[in-house]
ROTI-872009 format. One line per field, with one value per residue (C-alpha): residue number from 1; residue in one letter; z, x, y. Coordinates in nm, 3 decimals. Layout:
N
kepa [NUM; ...]
lumza [A; ...]
c3 [Z; ...]
c1 [X; ...]
c2 [Y; ...]
// end
This chain:
111
kepa [1; 2; 3; 4; 5; 6; 7; 8; 9; 10; 11; 12; 13; 14; 15; 16; 17; 18; 19; 20; 21; 22; 23; 24; 25; 26; 27; 28; 29; 30; 31; 32; 33; 34; 35; 36; 37; 38; 39; 40; 41; 42; 43; 44; 45; 46; 47; 48; 49; 50; 51; 52; 53; 54; 55; 56; 57; 58; 59; 60; 61; 62; 63; 64; 65; 66; 67; 68; 69; 70; 71; 72; 73; 74; 75; 76; 77; 78; 79; 80; 81; 82; 83; 84; 85; 86; 87; 88; 89; 90; 91; 92; 93; 94; 95; 96; 97; 98; 99; 100; 101; 102; 103; 104; 105; 106; 107; 108; 109; 110; 111]
lumza [X; X; X; X; X; X; X; X; X; X; X; X; X; X; X; X; X; X; X; X; X; X; X; X; X; X; X; X; X; X; X; X; X; X; X; X; X; X; X; X; X; X; X; X; X; X; X; X; X; X; X; X; X; X; X; X; X; X; X; X; X; X; X; X; X; X; X; X; X; X; X; X; X; X; X; X; X; X; X; X; X; X; X; X; X; X; X; X; X; X; X; X; X; X; X; X; X; X; X; X; X; X; X; X; X; X; X; X; X; X; X]
c3 [0.081; -0.161; -0.203; -0.161; 0.095; 0.306; 0.269; 0.361; 0.652; 0.769; 0.737; 0.928; 1.220; 1.200; 1.292; 1.606; 1.952; 2.122; 2.382; 2.657; 2.676; 2.906; 2.664; 2.808; 2.599; 2.603; 2.447; 2.381; 2.490; 2.475; 2.462; 2.759; 2.814; 2.933; 3.254; 3.102; 2.955; 3.258; 3.115; 3.336; 3.297; 2.991; 2.808; 2.831; 2.953; 2.989; 2.964; 3.069; 2.982; 2.861; 2.500; 2.303; 1.995; 1.789; 1.868; 1.976; 2.034; 2.257; 2.618; 2.555; 2.212; 2.157; 1.840; 1.764; 1.475; 1.226; 1.266; 1.634; 1.780; 1.938; 2.221; 2.318; 2.228; 2.463; 2.745; 2.752; 2.746; 3.064; 3.224; 3.146; 3.270; 3.576; 3.582; 3.566; 3.801; 4.075; 3.992; 3.861; 3.930; 3.617; 3.464; 3.602; 3.296; 3.091; 3.265; 3.092; 3.186; 3.435; 3.629; 3.593; 3.909; 3.812; 3.935; 4.167; 4.073; 4.060; 4.040; 4.163; 3.819; 3.997; 3.782]
c1 [-11.200; -11.260; -10.991; -11.301; -11.495; -11.170; -11.106; -11.465; -11.407; -11.134; -11.251; -11.577; -11.392; -11.117; -11.408; -11.429; -11.316; -11.077; -11.288; -11.143; -11.208; -11.161; -11.043; -11.069; -10.891; -10.958; -10.666; -10.693; -10.361; -10.417; -10.037; -9.963; -9.834; -9.551; -9.470; -9.729; -9.994; -10.091; -10.364; -10.635; -10.742; -10.943; -10.631; -10.822; -10.600; -10.707; -10.577; -10.727; -10.574; -10.685; -10.744; -10.827; -11.035; -11.283; -11.600; -11.903; -12.228; -12.310; -12.250; -12.060; -11.928; -11.765; -11.565; -11.492; -11.291; -11.519; -11.282; -11.302; -11.456; -11.781; -11.771; -11.451; -11.576; -11.871; -11.695; -11.445; -11.689; -11.842; -11.494; -11.459; -11.783; -11.708; -11.425; -11.518; -11.857; -11.580; -11.326; -11.547; -11.197; -11.111; -11.259; -11.039; -10.838; -11.066; -10.996; -10.805; -10.441; -10.468; -10.700; -10.630; -10.559; -10.376; -10.622; -10.448; -10.515; -10.223; -10.386; -10.736; -10.887; -11.173; -11.182]
c2 [-9.327; -9.034; -8.764; -8.464; -8.682; -8.679; -8.315; -8.210; -8.432; -8.277; -7.930; -8.037; -8.097; -7.838; -7.602; -7.758; -7.702; -7.967; -8.198; -8.399; -8.720; -9.040; -9.321; -9.706; -9.938; -10.336; -10.522; -10.943; -11.082; -11.481; -11.509; -11.309; -10.948; -10.757; -10.519; -10.263; -10.511; -10.778; -10.997; -11.167; -11.529; -11.464; -11.295; -10.944; -10.653; -10.260; -9.952; -9.620; -9.234; -8.900; -8.760; -8.493; -8.554; -8.330; -8.563; -8.416; -8.595; -8.898; -8.919; -9.250; -9.381; -9.723; -9.778; -10.151; -10.281; -10.493; -10.792; -10.793; -11.142; -11.005; -11.221; -11.106; -10.728; -10.773; -10.954; -10.656; -10.395; -10.513; -10.564; -10.178; -10.063; -10.255; -10.066; -9.709; -9.804; -9.912; -9.644; -9.330; -9.108; -9.235; -8.954; -8.711; -8.814; -8.650; -8.350; -8.040; -8.096; -7.766; -7.911; -8.283; -8.524; -8.812; -9.093; -9.350; -9.682; -9.968; -10.323; -10.198; -10.367; -10.531; -10.850]
// end
């Protein structure tokens, strides 16, 4: 990235107020996982947590790396949507820490 463009981008984002978000990630782990990441039969594992970003705009933003397999990405998006639909309390992660209640989920991923 051009240094001037990078500097302008940083200055632009520095003027924004931080905003809380729910971040949901899909991980493709075809060789298996560990105690923290247990993939399903397709090799997919998902995580959810709160994060603070300097983004505005869309109700939902999806970021997919350019080298991702589109079949895997689409499958994981469907699974993440199903998880959020079945467990709306995941959005509690997007609350400011002073208001947050930790969602209660252990092995409740619906796939």
